[in-house]
Structure formats: C-alpha cells, structure tokens
All heavy atoms as a GROMACS GRO file, in nm:
protein
  593
    1MET      N    1   0.857   1.332   0.234
    1MET     CA    2   0.989   1.259   0.218
    1MET      C    3   0.958   1.109   0.217
    1MET      O    4   0.885   1.062   0.297
    1MET     CB    5   1.072   1.300   0.336
    1MET     CG    6   1.192   1.212   0.347
    1MET     SD    7   1.291   1.241   0.499
    1MET     CE    8   1.390   1.375   0.444
    2PRO      N    9   1.010   1.034   0.109
    2PRO     CA   10   0.986   0.896   0.103
    2PRO      C   11   1.052   0.818   0.218
    2PRO      O   12   1.155   0.860   0.262
    2PRO     CB   13   1.045   0.856  -0.038
    2PRO     CG   14   1.084   0.978  -0.097
    2PRO     CD   15   1.083   1.093  -0.005
    3THR      N   16   0.993   0.713   0.253
    3THR     CA   17   1.046   0.626   0.357
    3THR      C   18   1.102   0.505   0.285
    3THR      O   19   1.080   0.480   0.175
    3THR     CB   20   0.948   0.593   0.464
    3THR    OG1   21   0.846   0.506   0.401
    3THR    CG2   22   0.886   0.711   0.530
    4ALA      N   23   1.169   0.422   0.362
    4ALA     CA   24   1.223   0.293   0.307
    4ALA      C   25   1.117   0.197   0.268
    4ALA      O   26   1.135   0.107   0.198
    4ALA     CB   27   1.319   0.231   0.417
    5THR      N   28   0.993   0.214   0.320
    5THR     CA   29   0.884   0.125   0.288
    5THR      C   30   0.795   0.178   0.170
    5THR      O   31   0.717   0.098   0.124
    5THR     CB   32   0.795   0.095   0.412
    5THR    OG1   33   0.749   0.220   0.465
    5THR    CG2   34   0.888   0.025   0.519
    6SER      N   35   0.808   0.300   0.129
    6SER     CA   36   0.719   0.345   0.033
    6SER      C   37   0.793   0.348  -0.105
    6SER      O   38   0.913   0.339  -0.109
    6SER     CB   39   0.677   0.490   0.056
    6SER     OG   40   0.785   0.577   0.049
    7ARG      N   41   0.711   0.333  -0.211
    7ARG     CA   42   0.768   0.326  -0.339
    7ARG      C   43   0.767   0.465  -0.404
    7ARG      O   44   0.671   0.533  -0.393
    7ARG     CB   45   0.697   0.225  -0.430
    7ARG     CG   46   0.702   0.084  -0.383
    7ARG     CD   47   0.649  -0.011  -0.471
    7ARG     NE   48   0.672  -0.142  -0.423
    7ARG     CZ   49   0.634  -0.245  -0.483
    7ARG    NH1   50   0.571  -0.242  -0.600
    7ARG    NH2   51   0.656  -0.369  -0.437
    8PRO      N   52   0.876   0.500  -0.464
    8PRO     CA   53   0.889   0.634  -0.529
    8PRO      C   54   0.790   0.638  -0.648
    8PRO      O   55   0.782   0.547  -0.722
    8PRO     CB   56   1.034   0.650  -0.568
    8PRO     CG   57   1.078   0.507  -0.584
    8PRO     CD   58   1.001   0.426  -0.479
    9ARG      N   59   0.731   0.757  -0.670
    9ARG     CA   60   0.639   0.768  -0.780
    9ARG      C   61   0.714   0.805  -0.905
    9ARG      O   62   0.671   0.794  -1.019
    9ARG     CB   63   0.532   0.874  -0.752
    9ARG     CG   64   0.444   0.830  -0.637
    9ARG     CD   65   0.331   0.934  -0.615
    9ARG     NE   66   0.262   0.899  -0.482
    9ARG     CZ   67   0.158   0.826  -0.474
    9ARG    NH1   68   0.109   0.768  -0.582
    9ARG    NH2   69   0.099   0.806  -0.359
   10SER      N   70   0.839   0.860  -0.893
   10SER     CA   71   0.917   0.905  -1.006
   10SER      C   72   0.982   0.789  -1.080
   10SER      O   73   1.032   0.809  -1.190
   10SER     CB   74   1.027   1.000  -0.963
   10SER     OG   75   1.122   0.937  -0.879
   11GLY      N   76   0.985   0.668  -1.025
   11GLY     CA   77   1.042   0.560  -1.091
   11GLY      C   78   1.193   0.530  -1.065
   11GLY      O   79   1.248   0.436  -1.101
   12ARG      N   80   1.251   0.629  -0.989
   12ARG     CA   81   1.390   0.609  -0.954
   12ARG      C   82   1.403   0.512  -0.841
   12ARG      O   83   1.311   0.492  -0.756
   12ARG     CB   84   1.455   0.743  -0.922
   12ARG     CG   85   1.399   0.815  -0.806
   12ARG     CD   86   1.463   0.945  -0.785
   12ARG     NE   87   1.388   1.026  -0.686
   12ARG     CZ   88   1.406   1.033  -0.559
   12ARG    NH1   89   1.503   0.952  -0.501
   12ARG    NH2   90   1.330   1.096  -0.476
   13ARG      N   91   1.515   0.446  -0.826
   13ARG     CA   92   1.541   0.350  -0.728
   13ARG      C   93   1.549   0.414  -0.586
   13ARG      O   94   1.627   0.508  -0.568
   13ARG     CB   95   1.670   0.275  -0.761
   13ARG     CG   96   1.696   0.155  -0.689
   13ARG     CD   97   1.637   0.041  -0.767
   13ARG     NE   98   1.674  -0.085  -0.696
   13ARG     CZ   99   1.594  -0.180  -0.680
   13ARG    NH1  100   1.483  -0.185  -0.748
   13ARG    NH2  101   1.636  -0.284  -0.615
   14GLU      N  102   1.482   0.362  -0.494
   14GLU     CA  103   1.483   0.415  -0.359
   14GLU      C  104   1.592   0.338  -0.270
   14GLU      O  105   1.612   0.217  -0.293
   14GLU     CB  106   1.348   0.402  -0.304
   14GLU     CG  107   1.332   0.459  -0.164
   14GLU     CD  108   1.193   0.462  -0.115
   14GLU    OE1  109   1.096   0.440  -0.194
   14GLU    OE2  110   1.165   0.486   0.002
   15LYS      N  111   1.647   0.407  -0.177
   15LYS     CA  112   1.739   0.351  -0.085
   15LYS      C  113   1.666   0.244  -0.011
   15LYS      O  114   1.546   0.249   0.029
   15LYS     CB  115   1.784   0.455   0.014
   15LYS     CG  116   1.880   0.397   0.121
   15LYS     CD  117   1.922   0.498   0.218
   15LYS     CE  118   2.000   0.437   0.330
   15LYS     NZ  119   2.017   0.523   0.441
   16ARG      N  120   1.728   0.130   0.009
   16ARG     CA  121   1.677   0.014   0.085
   16ARG      C  122   1.762  -0.002   0.214
   16ARG      O  123   1.880   0.028   0.217
   16ARG     CB  124   1.696  -0.114   0.000
   16ARG     CG  125   1.598  -0.102  -0.120
   16ARG     CD  126   1.580  -0.237  -0.184
   16ARG     NE  127   1.475  -0.230  -0.279
   16ARG     CZ  128   1.350  -0.270  -0.263
   16ARG    NH1  129   1.320  -0.316  -0.150
   16ARG    NH2  130   1.259  -0.259  -0.361
   17VAL      N  131   1.690  -0.055   0.311
   17VAL     CA  132   1.755  -0.082   0.442
   17VAL      C  133   1.736  -0.229   0.474
   17VAL      O  134   1.645  -0.291   0.440
   17VAL     CB  135   1.701   0.002   0.555
   17VAL    CG1  136   1.727   0.152   0.526
   17VAL    CG2  137   1.552  -0.023   0.568
   18SER      N  138   1.843  -0.280   0.549
   18SER     CA  139   1.832  -0.421   0.589
   18SER      C  140   1.780  -0.432   0.735
   18SER      O  141   1.837  -0.355   0.821
   18SER     CB  142   1.973  -0.480   0.581
   18SER     OG  143   1.967  -0.617   0.632
   19ARG      N  144   1.675  -0.500   0.759
   19ARG     CA  145   1.617  -0.526   0.894
   19ARG      C  146   1.599  -0.663   0.922
   19ARG      O  147   1.582  -0.742   0.832
   19ARG     CB  148   1.486  -0.445   0.900
   19ARG     CG  149   1.496  -0.298   0.879
   19ARG     CD  150   1.542  -0.230   1.007
   19ARG     NE  151   1.530  -0.089   0.989
   19ARG     CZ  152   1.638  -0.009   0.998
   19ARG    NH1  153   1.753  -0.053   1.022
   19ARG    NH2  154   1.617   0.128   0.988
   20THR      N  155   1.591  -0.699   1.046
   20THR     CA  156   1.561  -0.837   1.087
   20THR      C  157   1.433  -0.835   1.175
   20THR      O  158   1.429  -0.756   1.269
   20THR     CB  159   1.677  -0.897   1.162
   20THR    OG1  160   1.786  -0.892   1.079
   20THR    CG2  161   1.646  -1.036   1.203
   21TYR      N  162   1.336  -0.915   1.138
   21TYR     CA  163   1.207  -0.926   1.210
   21TYR      C  164   1.179  -1.067   1.245
   21TYR      O  165   1.210  -1.157   1.167
   21TYR     CB  166   1.099  -0.863   1.126
   21TYR     CG  167   1.110  -0.721   1.095
   21TYR    CD1  168   1.157  -0.682   0.971
   21TYR    CD2  169   1.083  -0.624   1.195
   21TYR    CE1  170   1.171  -0.546   0.941
   21TYR    CE2  171   1.095  -0.491   1.156
   21TYR     CZ  172   1.143  -0.454   1.035
   21TYR     OH  173   1.156  -0.318   1.006
   22ARG      N  174   1.128  -1.089   1.362
   22ARG     CA  175   1.086  -1.225   1.401
   22ARG      C  176   0.937  -1.232   1.387
   22ARG      O  177   0.858  -1.185   1.467
   22ARG     CB  178   1.126  -1.245   1.551
   22ARG     CG  179   1.281  -1.238   1.569
   22ARG     CD  180   1.312  -1.257   1.710
   22ARG     NE  181   1.266  -1.382   1.775
   22ARG     CZ  182   1.335  -1.493   1.768
   22ARG    NH1  183   1.455  -1.495   1.718
   22ARG    NH2  184   1.288  -1.602   1.824
   23LEU      N  185   0.896  -1.298   1.282
   23LEU     CA  186   0.756  -1.306   1.232
   23LEU      C  187   0.716  -1.450   1.230
   23LEU      O  188   0.797  -1.532   1.194
   23LEU     CB  189   0.731  -1.241   1.100
   23LEU     CG  190   0.776  -1.099   1.084
   23LEU    CD1  191   0.769  -1.050   0.929
   23LEU    CD2  192   0.678  -1.010   1.163
   24PRO      N  193   0.583  -1.480   1.266
   24PRO     CA  194   0.539  -1.614   1.253
   24PRO      C  195   0.548  -1.666   1.109
   24PRO      O  196   0.494  -1.600   1.018
   24PRO     CB  197   0.395  -1.609   1.305
   24PRO     CG  198   0.380  -1.479   1.374
   24PRO     CD  199   0.486  -1.385   1.313
   25LEU      N  200   0.619  -1.776   1.087
   25LEU     CA  201   0.632  -1.825   0.952
   25LEU      C  202   0.490  -1.854   0.884
   25LEU      O  203   0.480  -1.827   0.763
   25LEU     CB  204   0.717  -1.956   0.956
   25LEU     CG  205   0.740  -2.025   0.822
   25LEU    CD1  206   0.818  -1.928   0.729
   25LEU    CD2  207   0.823  -2.148   0.836
   26SER      N  208   0.398  -1.906   0.953
   26SER     CA  209   0.263  -1.936   0.898
   26SER      C  210   0.200  -1.813   0.850
   26SER      O  211   0.137  -1.808   0.748
   26SER     CB  212   0.179  -2.010   1.006
   26SER     OG  213   0.154  -1.925   1.113
   27LYS      N  214   0.218  -1.698   0.917
   27LYS     CA  215   0.155  -1.566   0.880
   27LYS      C  216   0.224  -1.518   0.752
   27LYS      O  217   0.151  -1.472   0.662
   27LYS     CB  218   0.168  -1.467   0.988
   27LYS     CG  219   0.085  -1.346   0.969
   27LYS     CD  220   0.093  -1.248   1.087
   27LYS     CE  221   0.011  -1.302   1.204
   27LYS     NZ  222  -0.011  -1.201   1.304
   28VAL      N  223   0.356  -1.528   0.744
   28VAL     CA  224   0.426  -1.481   0.623
   28VAL      C  225   0.389  -1.568   0.508
   28VAL      O  226   0.360  -1.519   0.393
   28VAL     CB  227   0.573  -1.483   0.645
   28VAL    CG1  228   0.655  -1.454   0.524
   28VAL    CG2  229   0.618  -1.387   0.762
   29GLN      N  230   0.378  -1.704   0.528
   29GLN     CA  231   0.340  -1.793   0.418
   29GLN      C  232   0.202  -1.765   0.367
   29GLN      O  233   0.175  -1.763   0.251
   29GLN     CB  234   0.359  -1.933   0.458
   29GLN     CG  235   0.504  -1.971   0.476
   29GLN     CD  236   0.518  -2.113   0.531
   29GLN    OE1  237   0.432  -2.163   0.606
   29GLN    NE2  238   0.630  -2.179   0.501
   30ALA      N  239   0.102  -1.741   0.465
   30ALA     CA  240  -0.028  -1.712   0.423
   30ALA      C  241  -0.046  -1.580   0.341
   30ALA      O  242  -0.114  -1.573   0.250
   30ALA     CB  243  -0.118  -1.704   0.543
   31ALA      N  244   0.031  -1.480   0.393
   31ALA     CA  245   0.032  -1.348   0.322
   31ALA      C  246   0.099  -1.365   0.186
   31ALA      O  247   0.049  -1.309   0.088
   31ALA     CB  248   0.112  -1.246   0.404
   32LYS      N  249   0.205  -1.438   0.173
   32LYS     CA  250   0.275  -1.458   0.051
   32LYS      C  251   0.180  -1.528  -0.052
   32LYS      O  252   0.172  -1.482  -0.166
   32LYS     CB  253   0.396  -1.556   0.076
   32LYS     CG  254   0.482  -1.577  -0.043
   32LYS     CD  255   0.603  -1.661   0.004
   32LYS     CE  256   0.682  -1.705  -0.119
   32LYS     NZ  257   0.799  -1.794  -0.084
   33ARG      N  258   0.103  -1.630  -0.009
   33ARG     CA  259   0.004  -1.688  -0.096
   33ARG      C  260  -0.107  -1.589  -0.135
   33ARG      O  261  -0.149  -1.580  -0.255
   33ARG     CB  262  -0.064  -1.817  -0.038
   33ARG     CG  263   0.025  -1.939  -0.033
   33ARG     CD  264  -0.050  -2.060   0.008
   33ARG     NE  265  -0.108  -2.044   0.146
   33ARG     CZ  266  -0.049  -2.066   0.259
   33ARG    NH1  267   0.079  -2.111   0.258
   33ARG    NH2  268  -0.116  -2.054   0.365
   34ALA      N  269  -0.161  -1.517  -0.044
   34ALA     CA  270  -0.268  -1.424  -0.068
   34ALA      C  271  -0.228  -1.319  -0.164
   34ALA      O  272  -0.308  -1.272  -0.246
   34ALA     CB  273  -0.313  -1.366   0.069
   35LEU      N  274  -0.110  -1.268  -0.153
   35LEU     CA  275  -0.058  -1.160  -0.231
   35LEU      C  276   0.010  -1.213  -0.366
   35LEU      O  277   0.040  -1.126  -0.456
   35LEU     CB  278   0.041  -1.077  -0.151
   35LEU     CG  279  -0.012  -1.001  -0.037
   35LEU    CD1  280   0.098  -0.945   0.046
   35LEU    CD2  281  -0.111  -0.893  -0.080
   36GLY      N  282   0.033  -1.334  -0.372
   36GLY     CA  283   0.092  -1.389  -0.496
   36GLY      C  284   0.238  -1.345  -0.506
   36GLY      O  285   0.294  -1.330  -0.618
   37ALA      N  286   0.305  -1.329  -0.401
   37ALA     CA  287   0.439  -1.282  -0.391
   37ALA      C  288   0.538  -1.397  -0.402
   37ALA      O  289   0.516  -1.515  -0.364
   37ALA     CB  290   0.469  -1.203  -0.263
   38ALA      N  291   0.652  -1.377  -0.464
   38ALA     CA  292   0.762  -1.475  -0.480
   38ALA      C  293   0.856  -1.501  -0.363
   38ALA      O  294   0.901  -1.607  -0.342
   38ALA     CB  295   0.844  -1.444  -0.597
   39THR      N  296   0.874  -1.388  -0.284
   39THR     CA  297   0.965  -1.394  -0.167
   39THR      C  298   0.900  -1.331  -0.048
   39THR      O  299   0.802  -1.258  -0.067
   39THR     CB  300   1.095  -1.316  -0.203
   39THR    OG1  301   1.062  -1.179  -0.220
   39THR    CG2  302   1.161  -1.374  -0.329
   40ALA      N  303   0.962  -1.350   0.068
   40ALA     CA  304   0.914  -1.284   0.185
   40ALA      C  305   0.933  -1.133   0.183
   40ALA      O  306   0.844  -1.058   0.223
   40ALA     CB  307   0.989  -1.343   0.309
   41THR      N  308   1.041  -1.092   0.128
   41THR     CA  309   1.059  -0.949   0.105
   41THR      C  310   0.949  -0.888   0.022
   41THR      O  311   0.900  -0.782   0.059
   41THR     CB  312   1.200  -0.918   0.050
   41THR    OG1  313   1.295  -0.971   0.133
   41THR    CG2  314   1.219  -0.773   0.029
   42GLU      N  315   0.920  -0.953  -0.096
   42GLU     CA  316   0.809  -0.903  -0.174
   42GLU      C  317   0.682  -0.900  -0.102
   42GLU      O  318   0.596  -0.812  -0.118
   42GLU     CB  319   0.803  -0.985  -0.305
   42GLU     CG  320   0.703  -0.934  -0.404
   42GLU     CD  321   0.690  -1.016  -0.530
   42GLU    OE1  322   0.766  -1.122  -0.533
   42GLU    OE2  323   0.604  -0.991  -0.604
   43THR      N  324   0.657  -1.003  -0.020
   43THR     CA  325   0.537  -1.018   0.058
   43THR      C  326   0.519  -0.893   0.149
   43THR      O  327   0.415  -0.827   0.154
   43THR     CB  328   0.532  -1.144   0.128
   43THR    OG1  329   0.541  -1.249   0.049
   43THR    CG2  330   0.414  -1.153   0.223
   44ILE      N  331   0.624  -0.868   0.217
   44ILE     CA  332   0.629  -0.754   0.313
   44ILE      C  333   0.614  -0.623   0.245
   44ILE      O  334   0.536  -0.536   0.291
   44ILE     CB  335   0.751  -0.752   0.407
   44ILE    CG1  336   0.745  -0.879   0.491
   44ILE    CG2  337   0.770  -0.624   0.490
   44ILE    CD1  338   0.882  -0.922   0.556
   45GLU      N  339   0.680  -0.605   0.130
   45GLU     CA  340   0.662  -0.474   0.064
   45GLU      C  341   0.522  -0.455   0.008
   45GLU      O  342   0.464  -0.348   0.017
   45GLU     CB  343   0.758  -0.474  -0.058
   45GLU     CG  344   0.904  -0.449  -0.013
   45GLU     CD  345   0.996  -0.434  -0.135
   45GLU    OE1  346   0.956  -0.453  -0.250
   45GLU    OE2  347   1.116  -0.398  -0.109
   46ARG      N  348   0.460  -0.564  -0.045
   46ARG     CA  349   0.326  -0.559  -0.097
   46ARG      C  350   0.226  -0.526   0.016
   46ARG      O  351   0.130  -0.442   0.005
   46ARG     CB  352   0.284  -0.682  -0.171
   46ARG     CG  353   0.346  -0.696  -0.301
   46ARG     CD  354   0.282  -0.812  -0.374
   46ARG     NE  355   0.356  -0.838  -0.506
   46ARG     CZ  356   0.307  -0.915  -0.601
   46ARG    NH1  357   0.194  -0.990  -0.575
   46ARG    NH2  358   0.371  -0.933  -0.709
   47ALA      N  359   0.243  -0.593   0.130
   47ALA     CA  360   0.155  -0.565   0.246
   47ALA      C  361   0.172  -0.423   0.298
   47ALA      O  362   0.068  -0.361   0.325
   47ALA     CB  363   0.193  -0.670   0.357
   48LEU      N  364   0.296  -0.373   0.303
   48LEU     CA  365   0.309  -0.229   0.338
   48LEU      C  366   0.248  -0.136   0.236
   48LEU      O  367   0.187  -0.043   0.286
   48LEU     CB  368   0.459  -0.202   0.362
   48LEU     CG  369   0.529  -0.270   0.475
   48LEU    CD1  370   0.682  -0.256   0.478
   48LEU    CD2  371   0.470  -0.227   0.613
   49ASP      N  372   0.262  -0.159   0.114
   49ASP     CA  373   0.199  -0.087   0.009
   49ASP      C  374   0.050  -0.076   0.027
   49ASP      O  375  -0.018   0.026   0.018
   49ASP     CB  376   0.233  -0.136  -0.135
   49ASP     CG  377   0.377  -0.105  -0.178
   49ASP    OD1  378   0.441  -0.022  -0.112
   49ASP    OD2  379   0.414  -0.169  -0.272
   50LEU      N  380  -0.008  -0.195   0.065
   50LEU     CA  381  -0.156  -0.203   0.078
   50LEU      C  382  -0.198  -0.120   0.210
   50LEU      O  383  -0.299  -0.050   0.200
   50LEU     CB  384  -0.202  -0.349   0.094
   50LEU     CG  385  -0.208  -0.431  -0.028
   50LEU    CD1  386  -0.231  -0.578   0.001
   50LEU    CD2  387  -0.310  -0.380  -0.123
   51VAL      N  388  -0.119  -0.122   0.304
   51VAL     CA  389  -0.153  -0.043   0.425
   51VAL      C  390  -0.141   0.103   0.394
   51VAL      O  391  -0.229   0.185   0.430
   51VAL     CB  392  -0.054  -0.076   0.542
   51VAL    CG1  393  -0.070   0.023   0.657
   51VAL    CG2  394  -0.075  -0.214   0.589
   52VAL      N  395  -0.041   0.145   0.318
   52VAL     CA  396  -0.029   0.292   0.281
   52VAL      C  397  -0.143   0.329   0.197
   52VAL      O  398  -0.209   0.438   0.212
   52VAL     CB  399   0.112   0.312   0.219
   52VAL    CG1  400   0.122   0.452   0.154
   52VAL    CG2  401   0.219   0.293   0.323
   53PHE      N  402  -0.185   0.243   0.102
   53PHE     CA  403  -0.292   0.274   0.010
   53PHE      C  404  -0.421   0.288   0.083
   53PHE      O  405  -0.507   0.372   0.058
   53PHE     CB  406  -0.298   0.163  -0.095
   53PHE     CG  407  -0.412   0.187  -0.199
   53PHE    CD1  408  -0.402   0.304  -0.283
   53PHE    CD2  409  -0.511   0.104  -0.221
   53PHE    CE1  410  -0.511   0.331  -0.380
   53PHE    CE2  411  -0.610   0.121  -0.310
   53PHE     CZ  412  -0.616   0.231  -0.390
   54GLN      N  413  -0.445   0.194   0.178
   54GLN     CA  414  -0.560   0.196   0.263
   54GLN      C  415  -0.573   0.331   0.333
   54GLN      O  416  -0.676   0.399   0.340
   54GLN     CB  417  -0.565   0.087   0.364
   54GLN     CG  418  -0.687   0.090   0.453
   54GLN     CD  419  -0.673  -0.025   0.560
   54GLN    OE1  420  -0.565  -0.060   0.606
   54GLN    NE2  421  -0.790  -0.070   0.599
   55ARG      N  422  -0.462   0.381   0.392
   55ARG     CA  423  -0.460   0.512   0.457
   55ARG      C  424  -0.495   0.618   0.364
   55ARG      O  425  -0.571   0.719   0.389
   55ARG     CB  426  -0.329   0.534   0.524
   55ARG     CG  427  -0.302   0.675   0.586
   55ARG     CD  428  -0.407   0.719   0.680
   55ARG     NE  429  -0.455   0.625   0.776
   55ARG     CZ  430  -0.566   0.632   0.855
   55ARG    NH1  431  -0.644   0.731   0.838
   55ARG    NH2  432  -0.592   0.535   0.938
   56GLU      N  433  -0.440   0.620   0.238
   56GLU     CA  434  -0.470   0.720   0.142
   56GLU      C  435  -0.612   0.726   0.104
   56GLU      O  436  -0.674   0.826   0.076
   56GLU     CB  437  -0.387   0.695   0.017
   56GLU     CG  438  -0.231   0.731   0.034
   56GLU     CD  439  -0.147   0.690  -0.072
   56GLU    OE1  440  -0.188   0.617  -0.162
   56GLU    OE2  441  -0.022   0.728  -0.071
   57LEU      N  442  -0.674   0.596   0.089
   57LEU     CA  443  -0.816   0.594   0.053
   57LEU      C  444  -0.907   0.651   0.171
   57LEU      O  445  -0.997   0.725   0.145
   57LEU     CB  446  -0.861   0.440   0.032
   57LEU     CG  447  -0.814   0.383  -0.092
   57LEU    CD1  448  -0.851   0.230  -0.098
   57LEU    CD2  449  -0.874   0.450  -0.211
   58ILE      N  450  -0.865   0.619   0.291
   58ILE     CA  451  -0.944   0.668   0.406
   58ILE      C  452  -0.930   0.821   0.413
   58ILE      O  453  -1.025   0.898   0.427
   58ILE     CB  454  -0.895   0.601   0.535
   58ILE    CG1  455  -0.938   0.453   0.540
   58ILE    CG2  456  -0.948   0.677   0.661
   58ILE    CD1  457  -0.872   0.372   0.652
   59ASP      N  458  -0.810   0.872   0.405
   59ASP     CA  459  -0.787   1.021   0.407
   59ASP      C  460  -0.859   1.085   0.291
   59ASP      O  461  -0.922   1.196   0.307
   59ASP     CB  462  -0.637   1.055   0.400
   59ASP     CG  463  -0.565   1.006   0.523
   59ASP    OD1  464  -0.626   0.974   0.628
   59ASP    OD2  465  -0.440   1.008   0.527
   60GLY      N  466  -0.859   1.030   0.170
   60GLY     CA  467  -0.930   1.089   0.056
   60GLY      C  468  -1.074   1.091   0.081
   60GLY      O  469  -1.144   1.179   0.047
   61THR      N  470  -1.127   0.983   0.134
   61THR     CA  471  -1.271   0.968   0.158
   61THR      C  472  -1.317   1.075   0.258
   61THR      O  473  -1.416   1.141   0.242
   61THR     CB  474  -1.310   0.830   0.201
   61THR    OG1  475  -1.269   0.733   0.102
   61THR    CG2  476  -1.463   0.814   0.224
   62ARG      N  477  -1.240   1.085   0.361
   62ARG     CA  478  -1.272   1.183   0.468
   62ARG      C  479  -1.270   1.324   0.411
   62ARG      O  480  -1.353   1.412   0.442
   62ARG     CB  481  -1.174   1.175   0.585
   62ARG     CG  482  -1.206   1.054   0.668
   62ARG     CD  483  -1.119   1.055   0.795
   62ARG     NE  484  -1.151   0.941   0.874
   62ARG     CZ  485  -1.066   0.868   0.946
   62ARG    NH1  486  -0.943   0.894   0.950
   62ARG    NH2  487  -1.109   0.761   1.019
   63ALA      N  488  -1.173   1.353   0.324
   63ALA     CA  489  -1.161   1.488   0.259
   63ALA      C  490  -1.279   1.514   0.168
   63ALA      O  491  -1.315   1.631   0.152
   63ALA     CB  492  -1.031   1.498   0.174
   64MET      N  493  -1.349   1.411   0.123
   64MET     CA  494  -1.459   1.437   0.034
   64MET      C  495  -1.595   1.444   0.102
   64MET      O  496  -1.697   1.464   0.036
   64MET     CB  497  -1.469   1.314  -0.070
   64MET     CG  498  -1.359   1.322  -0.178
   64MET     SD  499  -1.361   1.189  -0.290
   64MET     CE  500  -1.529   1.195  -0.357
   65LEU      N  501  -1.594   1.419   0.235
   65LEU     CA  502  -1.719   1.424   0.307
   65LEU      C  503  -1.794   1.563   0.276
   65LEU      O  504  -1.739   1.667   0.281
   65LEU     CB  505  -1.698   1.410   0.458
   65LEU     CG  506  -1.669   1.268   0.501
   65LEU    CD1  507  -1.636   1.267   0.644
   65LEU    CD2  508  -1.782   1.171   0.472
   66GLY      N  509  -1.918   1.542   0.242
   66GLY     CA  510  -1.999   1.669   0.215
   66GLY      C  511  -1.986   1.710   0.070
   66GLY      O  512  -2.060   1.805   0.024
   67VAL      N  513  -1.908   1.648  -0.011
   67VAL     CA  514  -1.894   1.687  -0.152
   67VAL      C  515  -2.001   1.600  -0.239
   67VAL      O  516  -2.002   1.478  -0.221
   67VAL     CB  517  -1.753   1.658  -0.210
   67VAL    CG1  518  -1.744   1.675  -0.356
   67VAL    CG2  519  -1.647   1.737  -0.136
   68GLU      N  520  -2.085   1.670  -0.314
   68GLU     CA  521  -2.184   1.596  -0.389
   68GLU      C  522  -2.118   1.551  -0.519
   68GLU      O  523  -2.061   1.640  -0.595
   68GLU     CB  524  -2.304   1.688  -0.418
   68GLU     CG  525  -2.414   1.617  -0.496
   68GLU     CD  526  -2.533   1.703  -0.523
   68GLU    OE1  527  -2.549   1.811  -0.455
   68GLU    OE2  528  -2.613   1.669  -0.604
   69ILE      N  529  -2.135   1.425  -0.551
   69ILE     CA  530  -2.074   1.368  -0.676
   69ILE      C  531  -2.195   1.331  -0.757
   69ILE      O  532  -2.285   1.256  -0.718
   69ILE     CB  533  -1.992   1.251  -0.645
   69ILE    CG1  534  -1.875   1.288  -0.553
   69ILE    CG2  535  -1.938   1.185  -0.774
   69ILE    CD1  536  -1.792   1.171  -0.508
   70THR      N  537  -2.191   1.378  -0.885
   70THR     CA  538  -2.296   1.352  -0.987
   70THR      C  539  -2.242   1.274  -1.094
   70THR      O  540  -2.117   1.292  -1.134
   70THR     CB  541  -2.376   1.478  -1.027
   70THR    OG1  542  -2.273   1.564  -1.091
   70THR    CG2  543  -2.436   1.553  -0.909
   71GLY      N  544  -2.329   1.198  -1.162
   71GLY     CA  545  -2.287   1.126  -1.280
   71GLY      C  546  -2.269   1.221  -1.397
   71GLY      O  547  -2.315   1.331  -1.404
   72PRO      N  548  -2.194   1.171  -1.502
   72PRO     CA  549  -2.163   1.256  -1.623
   72PRO      C  550  -2.294   1.283  -1.704
   72PRO      O  551  -2.295   1.380  -1.774
   72PRO     CB  552  -2.065   1.179  -1.700
   72PRO     CG  553  -2.084   1.035  -1.654
   72PRO     CD  554  -2.130   1.040  -1.513
   73ASP      N  555  -2.396   1.201  -1.693
   73ASP     CA  556  -2.516   1.222  -1.766
   73ASP      C  557  -2.622   1.311  -1.706
   73ASP      O  558  -2.720   1.354  -1.757
   73ASP     CB  559  -2.587   1.085  -1.794
   73ASP     CG  560  -2.615   1.010  -1.666
   73ASP    OD1  561  -2.554   1.032  -1.565
   73ASP    OD2  562  -2.701   0.917  -1.666
   74ARG      N  563  -2.599   1.353  -1.584
   74ARG     CA  564  -2.686   1.436  -1.509
   74ARG      C  565  -2.649   1.583  -1.535
   74ARG      O  566  -2.536   1.629  -1.532
   74ARG     CB  567  -2.674   1.414  -1.355
   74ARG     CG  568  -2.770   1.482  -1.272
   74ARG     CD  569  -2.766   1.429  -1.132
   74ARG     NE  570  -2.840   1.520  -1.048
   74ARG     CZ  571  -2.838   1.515  -0.913
   74ARG    NH1  572  -2.766   1.414  -0.853
   74ARG    NH2  573  -2.909   1.597  -0.848
   75GLU      N  574  -2.757   1.661  -1.563
   75GLU     CA  575  -2.737   1.809  -1.594
   75GLU      C  576  -2.719   1.880  -1.464
   75GLU      O  577  -2.771   1.847  -1.366
   75GLU     CB  578  -2.858   1.859  -1.670
   75GLU     CG  579  -2.873   1.809  -1.810
   75GLU     CD  580  -2.988   1.876  -1.882
   75GLU    OE1  581  -3.013   1.995  -1.852
   75GLU    OE2  582  -3.046   1.811  -1.966
   76ARG      N  583  -2.641   1.992  -1.477
   76ARG     CA  584  -2.606   2.073  -1.356
   76ARG      C  585  -2.712   2.182  -1.345
   76ARG      O  586  -2.771   2.232  -1.419
   76ARG     CB  587  -2.473   2.136  -1.370
   76ARG     CG  588  -2.374   2.032  -1.366
   76ARG     CD  589  -2.237   2.091  -1.377
   76ARG     NE  590  -2.139   1.978  -1.366
   76ARG     CZ  591  -2.016   1.992  -1.315
   76ARG    NH1  592  -1.975   2.104  -1.275
   76ARG    NH2  593  -1.938   1.890  -1.309
   0.00000   0.00000   0.00000
C-alpha cells in the first residue's frame, strides 16, 4: 500500500497530506542545494525517495547473498 511519502509507480496522482515540522533551516537549505531542489517540499520528497531507494538496494543486496553473478561473455 503506498504511503504519503512514496511515489506511485503507475503514474497516477497520489494523495498528499499537510504536515508541519520544525527542522533546522540550515539543514533544509544544505539538503536543498545538494539535491538541486527548488522548494523545501521538493527537498523533503527527494530525500525521502533516497531513503526508500537505499532500503530497496540494501534489501535487494541481502536477497542476492550467495548468488553467483557472471558476465555475459563467460561460458556456463
């Protein structure tokens, strides 16, 4: 089930929620520059996307433990 912070893969518009957070301005500005975001909202969305992607990478890597990966030029 999608959450308010994840982006739908189907391309349809996801429900948005309004929240208020007290964040250090310097941290938001630094993240905004690092991510190339135009707004604080975009900064937070991109940062959350990166966290979710990081978790997917970690889970995928753990699932592959013990799987031998060979190059396409190597005979079986």
